[in-house]
N, C-alpha and C positions, 0 to 999 in steps of 0.2 A: 456583811448585807444588813442593809436594814429593810425590817420587812414590814409593809403597809397593808393589814387585814381587812381593815376598815375605816369609814370616814367618820362614822356616828359619833364619838367620842371627840374627835380633833376639833381644841378650841386654837383661840388665834394665835395664842401664844405657841403651841406646839405648830401650827401651821408654819409660822415664821421660821421656826427651829428647822422644819421640813426643808423650806427655801432654803434656808443657809445651807445645808446639809447639798443640795442640788447644787445650788449653785458653785460651792467648794469642791465638786467631784467625789464627796463622799458618797452619793447615791451613784450608782451607776447601773444597777440592774433595768434592764428596759422595763418589766412591770412596773418596778417602784417608779421610775421615771413618769410612766403614764397615769400609775395610779395619783402621784401626785400633783400631775398635771389635772389631773379629772378632779381634785378637791379644789386648787387653786381656781378652777374655770366654775366650778358649783360656789364659793367664796363671790367670785366676780359678779355671778348674777345675783346674790344674795344682797350683796353691796348697792345694786340696784336700786333697792327697796324700801325707800323713804321712811317708811310706817313700822311702828315698834308691834313687836308679836308680843302676846301676853297669854297667859295661862287663865282661863276663867274656871269662877268657881264649879261648873259642872265637869270641870276635869280635862276640857278641849284647851284646844291652843286657837287662838285669834288672829286673827291682822286685818287690815283694811286697804283698800285701794280706791284710788280716784282714776276714773277711764278719761279718755281722751275727750269723750264727750260730755266729761265735767260729772259724773254722775259715781257719787261712793258706793261703795258697796264694799259688805266685811265677809270674810271666809272662814270658815274653821274646817280643823280636823282632828282625830283623835289623838293624835301624838305631834309636837313639835316638829318631828323629820318628815311626818306625813305632809305638811303644812309647809315646810320648806323646800319639801320635792314640788308639790303645786305652786309655789312661786316660780320655782326654778324653769317649770314647764311653762308656766305664764312668757317669761320672761324672753324664754328662748323662741315662743311662738312669735312675739313681738318681733324680735331678730330675722326669724326666717320667713316670719310670713306678714310683713309692715302693711300697711293702709295706706291706698292709693295717696292719701294726702300727704302721710309720712313721705312715700316718695318722692312727688313734687317737691318738697323742702329739700330733700336732699340734693337731690337733682338741681334746682335754682340754687341752692348755695355752692355748689361746686364751680358752675358755670361763672358767678358773680367772682368766688375766690380766684379763678383762673382769669379773669378780666377777659372773658369768652362774652360776655355780654354787658351795656352799660347800666346804671341803674333805672335809667328810663324805660329799657327793654323788661327789665327785673318788674318792675309795677305794671306793666301793661300785661306780663305772662299771670301776676297774682289777679290782677282783675280777669283776664280770661278763667280763670279757675275759680275765681270765686263766682263767674258769673255761670259756668256751664259744667262744673265740674264737682264743685263741692257738694252736691246729691248724692256722689258718690266715693267722695272722698273718705268714708270710715269702712269701704269695702275691701278687704282685706285681699291680697293681691294671688294667695291662693286660690279663692275661687273665681278668680274669674278665666275664661277661656271665650275662643273665636265667636259663640254665637253670643255672650254677654257682651261683646265689644261692638259687634253688628248690631246688634238691639241698642244698646246704649247712644248709638251713634244717629242711628234714623232716628230714634226718639228725641234725641237732642235738637236734631234739624228741624223735627216737625213740629216741637212744642215751642222752642224759641225762633221760629220762622226766621231761620238763618238762611243767609246768603252764600253765597262761594267762597267770598274771599274770609268772613268769617270762619267758614269751617276749615279753610287751610291753616289758619292762624289757631286754633284750635288743635289740628293736627299736628303741629308742631309742637304742643305740650305735649299732647297724648304721645307721640312716640319719646319724647324724653324721659316722660315717668317709666314708660313699658321696657326701654331700652334699659336704664337703670334697673329695673325688675330684673332682668334677666343678665346683666352682668355679675348681681350678685346671685344667680341662683337660684331667686324665688319664684321662676319659671323655667316651666319645660319646653315652651315653644317661645318664637321670638313676635311676640304681641305687638311690637311696631312694625314689623312688615303685615302682620294683619290690617290695623289702620290704613296704610299706606294703600293694599291691596283691596279696601272696600268698596264693593260695588255697586256707587249710589248715583242713580239717574241725575241727568244735571236739571230733569224736572224736579225734582225734591226740593231745589233749594230756591227763594223768594229770587224775586226782582226787583230789586231799588227801583221803584220810581219815583224822579225828581224833575219838579219844575224845572224849566231852563232860568229862570232868574234867581233857583238856589245854589246853581253853580258856575256862574258868571258875570260880569259886569257889563252890563249893555254900551252900547259906545257912547249913548247922551251921557250915560250916568258915570260912565271914565271920565269925560269932559266936563262934568260938574264938578266931580269931585278933584279932578287936576286944580280949576279955577279956583276952589275954595282954597287948598293949597298954599297957591302961587301970591291968593291976597291975604293970606295969614302965614306968613314964613316962620318958622319956628323948628326947634330940631326934629320932632316928631312928624310933623307937616313935611319937612324934606325927605323923611324915612318913609314917608306913605307915598310919596310921589318918585322915590328912587324902585321902591316894589313896583310901580305900574312899568318903569324905562328900564327895570332890567328884568323883569320874570325870576329871581331870586326867590328860594325858599325861605320862609318867615326866618326862621333858624339861622339862616348865614348872612343875612342882613343884620342881625343885632350882635353877631360874633365880630364884624368887621374890624379891624385895626386900621390906625393909620397906612401904616404900610404896605398894606392891600391896597390901598387907590392909587393908580396913576391916574396920566391926564384924562384919557375918555376909557380906560381898562379898569376892570376891577379883578384882583384876584381871588377866589374861593376858596379857600383851603379848611376853614373850620365851619362850627355850626354850634347853636345853643343846644342844649339837654336839659331836661329839666325833671326833676323826680320828687317823691316825698321820702324826706328824711324819718329816723327812727319814731321820733313822736307826731309825725303826720304833717310836716310843716313842709312849704314846698321849697325846693332848691331850684334855683337857675346859674349855670353853668358852662361855660365857654367847652368844647373838646377838639382837640387840635386834629381832629378831621371830618370831613362833610361826611352827611348819611350813606353816600356810596361813593367807590372809587373813581365812578364818572364826575361827580360831584367836583372834583378837584379842577378848576377850569378857570379860563380867562374869560369874564363877561365883558363884551364891548357894548360901551353907553353912546348913543347919537350924539354927535357934535353939538346940537341947538339941546341938549339937556346936561352939557359939560358944566354949565352954570350950579347944578343940582352940586356935582361935588366938590365945586368952586365953595359954594356957598356952605355948606358941611365942615369945610375944612376952617372958616373964616369963625363960625361961629363956636367951632370948638375945636383950637388949634393944638393944644397941648394933653390933651388927656389919651389914655393909650386904645381906648376904643370910639370908634368914630361916634357912635349914637351912646354919647353920657351927657348926663345931666347932674350939676354940681359934684361932679368929682367920681357919679357911681352909673354904670353902665346899663342901658336900657333895656327891658327884656321884650319878646313877642308881648307879653301880656299890657305893658303901656302903649304900644303901637295897634293894639288891637284895640285899647280903650278909645284910643283916640278917633281911629275909624267909625268906631260905634257912635262916639260923640257927631262924627262929621255929617254922616248915614243919618243920623236921628236931625241936624240940622236941616238939613237938604231933602229932607223928606225921601229920600231912599230905601228901601229895605237893605239891610245889615247883611252882609255876607261876610265868611271868615277870610283872612290876610291869603290864605291859600288860593282864593276864588282870584285874587290879581295874578297869581301865576298862570292859570287857567286861560285868562284873558290875553295874559302876554304870547301863550303859545299860540293861541287862536290866531292874535292879531299877526303873528310870523307866516304859519300856514295861509292865512289869506294874502299875505303880500306875496306871496310866491318864492320868496326865497328857498333858497337849498337846503337838501333834508339835512345834510352834513352840517350847515350854520345851526340850523335848529335845535339839532340834537347837543350841538357844543355848549350854545347859550344857555341850555338848560340843562346841561348835565343827566342826560339819556341814555342809556346802550342803543338805543335805535329809535327811529322814526316810528313804529308802530306803537311805542309805550306813550309816544306823544298824542299820535291819530285816537287811539283806544280809550285812553284815560282823560287827555287835557283839550282837545278838541271839540269845542263848540261853536254854534250857530250865535254871533254876538248881536245881529240884527234884532231889534223889538219888533213888533205888530206891526207899528206903522211904518218902518223900513220897510220889512217882507211885505205888505203892501204893495206899497211903490212899485217894486222890486215887481211883484205877479202882475202890477198892470202893466210892464211894459213887455211880457211875454207875447211875441205874436203867435196867433192861434186859440188863444185861450178867452 
């Protein structure tokens, strides 16, 4: 039997020799095995320390550290062993008591590695963290309790003037952080449940106030934009027209391939996604699935608009993607820039491409077509989504004035 009495004087050569004894079955005593495992674990912690340990002129032993905040600190102890013990405790504490930011990074990295989220979603989560969570990022998880979570949530809602949608997005990230901590045995209660069960009044959330002209294009504006695009036919203006006549999401349109276009039907089953690479540069790519499962659909185009699809084929007969110039696929940003130019030229207040989608949904509802037809065209799960988030009155003040003047009794 090999007796291991102390670990003080074991150097790397001795440690490697002991490892060989263990692996070769020469060490078999339970106590000896545990002692060797403790030594190996100790060495693992010390190997994490990237800075040298030196003997000072005053007889003490020194080392330095750089904290996560970038602060340089120096620590000393009377003996080398005491300093090593302090370092091991320091790295153990980092392991069992990580910061909220470290848990966020671990949670996010695993979701990306497992393909549970796309790079675009990763970027959104990073923005959420930097906007709302960064201020508590250095807090060690062991110091988090239910009161801390509730105070943080309510203070953040108030200080950031958050609406309910913003907080629900934040809640997703917090749940991921705290659930990771619980699985690592860093918390003795399920903090993610505490986030879900927060008692927050609806009155605490801000209510976004938008002018109607920010949310939709009015009827007369649609007519003017449509007229301009018809007078100046090119691949980008045809894209603007197809947005108006199909109600597609911007990313769905720029991801269309030639094979997706029928006589008067567009088969939607892809979307453009964008994210920043490791250098911070925007990357635009196509994903072979839409935003939601319901997004896979066949959109019917009015017969009097089939000429748009035919014109697209004539202008771009050979490229893989319908919306291409000089062999390169156009992105949402290309069409967004074109729409901004058209609005400036027509002296119309610019709105994003997605406002075409709301305009399209409102047109369908005003026309009295069936709910099933609307949800199929839009790629929505139910008509409630369309009514709650997409339907707007498309009439401007002049038209509403004419309508109110026809009401009997007023």
